[in-house]
C-alpha positions in Angstrom: 32.4 53.0 18.9 33.8 52.5 22.4 34.7 55.3 24.8 38.4 56.1 25.4 39.2 56.6 29.1 42.4 57.1 31.0 44.1 54.0 32.2 44.0 54.0 36.0 47.3 52.2 36.1 48.9 55.0 34.1 50.1 54.9 30.5 48.0 55.3 27.4 44.3 55.3 27.3 42.3 52.2 26.5 38.8 51.6 25.1 36.0 49.7 26.8 34.2 47.9 24.0 30.5 48.4 24.0 30.6 51.5 26.2 28.0 54.0 25.1 28.6 57.7 24.3 27.1 59.5 27.3 27.5 63.2 28.3 28.2 62.5 32.0 31.7 60.9 32.4 30.6 58.9 35.4 28.1 57.1 33.2 30.4 56.3 30.3 31.3 52.9 31.8 27.6 51.7 31.9 27.5 48.5 29.9 25.5 48.4 26.7 22.0 46.8 27.1 21.2 44.3 24.4 18.4 45.1 22.1 15.1 43.5 23.1 14.4 40.3 21.2 11.4 40.4 18.9 8.8 37.9 19.9 8.7 34.8 17.8 5.8 34.3 15.4 3.4 31.6 16.6 3.5 28.4 14.6 1.1 28.7 11.8 0.6 24.9 11.7 2.1 24.4 8.2 4.7 21.9 9.5 2.0 19.9 11.3 -0.2 19.9 8.3 2.6 18.8 6.1 3.4 15.8 8.3 -0.2 14.8 8.4 -0.4 15.0 4.6 2.7 12.9 4.1 1.3 10.3 6.5 -2.0 10.2 4.5 -0.1 9.8 1.3 2.0 6.9 2.6 -1.1 5.2 4.1 -2.9 5.6 0.7 0.1 4.3 -1.2 0.5 1.2 1.0 -3.2 0.4 0.5 -3.1 0.8 -3.3 0.1 -1.2 -3.6 -1.5 -4.0 -1.7 -4.7 -3.9 -3.8 -3.4 -3.3 -7.3 0.4 -3.9 -7.1 3.0 -1.3 -7.5 3.1 -1.1 -11.3 -0.6 -0.6 -11.7 -1.0 2.0 -9.0 -0.6 5.6 -10.1 0.4 8.8 -8.3 -3.0 10.4 -9.3 -4.9 7.5 -7.6 -2.7 7.7 -4.5 -3.5 11.4 -4.3 -7.2 10.7 -4.6 -7.1 8.0 -1.9 -5.3 10.5 0.3 -8.0 13.1 -0.2 -5.9 15.7 -2.1 -5.7 17.0 -5.6 -3.4 15.4 -8.2 -1.1 18.4 -8.3 -1.0 18.8 -4.5 0.8 15.5 -4.0 3.8 16.8 -5.8 4.5 19.2 -2.9 5.4 16.1 -0.8 6.6 13.4 -3.2 7.7 13.3 -6.9 7.1 9.7 -7.7 5.6 6.5 -6.4 9.1 5.0 -6.3 10.0 7.6 -3.7 7.2 6.4 -1.5 8.4 2.8 -1.6 12.0 3.9 -1.0 10.7 5.7 2.1 9.1 2.4 3.2 12.4 0.7 2.6 14.2 3.2 4.7 11.8 2.6 7.5 12.2 -1.1 7.3 16.0 -0.7 7.3 15.7 1.4 10.5 13.5 -1.2 12.0 16.0 -4.0 11.1 18.8 -2.0 12.6 16.8 -1.3 15.8 15.8 -5.0 16.1 19.4 -6.0 15.7 20.8 -3.5 18.2 18.2 -4.5 20.8 19.1 -8.1 20.5 22.8 -7.8 19.7 25.2 -9.6 21.9 28.6 -8.0 21.5 30.2 -11.0 23.1 29.0 -13.3 20.3 31.3 -14.0 17.3 31.4 -11.7 14.3 30.0 -14.6 12.2 27.0 -15.0 14.5 26.3 -11.3 14.8 26.4 -11.0 10.9 24.0 -13.9 10.6 21.6 -12.3 13.1 21.7 -9.0 11.3 20.9 -10.5 7.9 18.1 -12.6 9.4 16.5 -9.5 10.9 16.9 -7.6 7.6 15.5 -10.5 5.5 12.5 -11.1 7.8 11.4 -7.5 7.2 12.1 -7.4 3.4 10.1 -10.6 3.0 7.0 -9.0 4.3 6.5 -7.1 1.0 7.9 -8.5 -2.2 6.9 -5.4 -4.1 9.1 -3.2 -1.9 12.1 -5.4 -2.5 11.5 -5.5 -6.3 11.2 -1.8 -6.6 14.3 -1.1 -4.4 16.4 -3.4 -6.5 15.0 -1.9 -9.7 15.9 1.6 -8.6 19.6 0.7 -8.2 19.8 0.1 -12.0 19.1 3.8 -12.7 22.1 5.5 -11.0 21.2 9.0 -12.2 17.8 8.9 -10.5 17.1 10.5 -7.2 15.4 7.3 -6.0 18.5 5.3 -6.9 20.8 7.6 -4.9 18.6 7.2 -1.9 18.6 3.4 -2.2 22.4 3.3 -2.6 22.7 5.6 0.5 20.8 3.0 2.5 23.1 0.4 1.2 26.1 2.4 2.3 24.7 2.6 5.8 24.4 -1.2 5.8 28.0 -1.4 4.7 29.0 0.8 7.6 27.2 -1.4 10.1 28.7 -4.6 8.8 32.2 -3.0 8.8 31.6 -2.1 12.5 30.7 -5.7 13.3 33.7 -7.0 11.4 36.1 -4.5 13.0 35.0 -5.7 16.4 35.5 -9.3 15.3 39.0 -8.5 14.0 39.9 -7.0 17.4 38.8 -10.1 19.2 40.6 -12.4 16.9 37.7 -13.7 14.8 39.3 -12.4 11.6 42.8 -12.1 10.3 44.3 -8.9 11.4 45.2 -7.9 7.8 41.6 -8.2 6.6 40.1 -5.0 5.0 36.8 -4.9 7.0 35.3 -2.3 4.7 36.0 -4.3 1.5 34.6 -7.4 3.3 31.5 -5.5 4.3 30.9 -4.4 0.8 31.4 -7.9 -0.5 28.7 -9.2 1.9 26.2 -6.5 0.9 26.8 -7.2 -2.8 26.4 -10.9 -2.2 23.1 -10.3 -0.4 21.9 -7.9 -3.1 22.7 -10.5 -5.8 20.7 -13.1 -3.9 17.7 -10.7 -3.6 17.8 -9.9 -7.3 17.4 -13.6 -8.0 14.6 -13.8 -5.5 12.8 -10.7 -6.9 13.0 -12.3 -10.4 11.6 -15.6 -9.2 14.9 -17.5 -9.6 15.1 -18.1 -5.9 12.5 -18.8 -3.3 12.4 -16.6 -0.2 14.1 -19.4 1.8 16.6 -19.9 -1.0 17.5 -16.3 -0.8 18.1 -16.5 2.9 20.2 -19.6 2.4 22.3 -17.9 -0.3 23.1 -15.0 2.0 24.0 -17.3 4.9 26.3 -19.2 2.5 28.0 -16.0 1.5 28.7 -15.2 5.2 30.1 -18.7 5.7 32.3 -18.4 2.6 33.6 -15.1 3.8 34.8 -16.6 7.1 36.2 -19.8 5.6 37.9 -18.2 2.7 37.9 -19.7 -0.8 41.7 -19.7 -1.5 43.7 -22.9 -1.1 45.6 -22.9 2.1 49.4 -23.1 1.7 51.0 -26.3 2.9 53.4 -26.2 5.7 57.1 -26.1 5.0 58.3 -29.4 3.6 54.7 -30.7 3.0 52.7 -31.2 -0.2 50.8 -28.3 -1.7 
């Protein structure tokens, strides 16, 4: 509780917040000293050990997926390869699908980084989109298993893995919408175009091409060509153009 002292300007008394109750009136205005901070506990190393464990798990998973394929590798084998007990691995990861989705997330980050480093904002929106999809495809093509599992995960919308994959997809939609918005502002696109809907359409088209690729219906180059064709169609439009007044339809 503050100490009430006479107002030197006259009038009613006022309270100095934080003033301490002291016997001597001359000391009543002494400011309150903050309580001394307790020293922080030294880091016990658990966070560092946790990072190292996760790194070992991911390294072991990559090795086993390369050796045996994703479907034949088990979480128990991954734990053994990482040098930990079968139950210990569940402290860090719940399924082998989560491990591949983390790899997918890292590849997405790498694709975005590559694109950003080489992006030329003065280029047309069509060219910038083509470069992004090329960078993304180059990285996805490095590991067909990863692409297959990521696509498979999206068919189980209630699963944690699926939500993470779809979150990555939403981030891609956001990046494409940013490119399209810049293109609309510079006149590459019609001013009435919904850039978010256009970005989603491009992502869905790319995903469809990758599903066909993952199931052996398209080659890797065929998948790349299908995505490029989708971008081309987006910019050309597929609706018949209206004839000028007085002309033929």
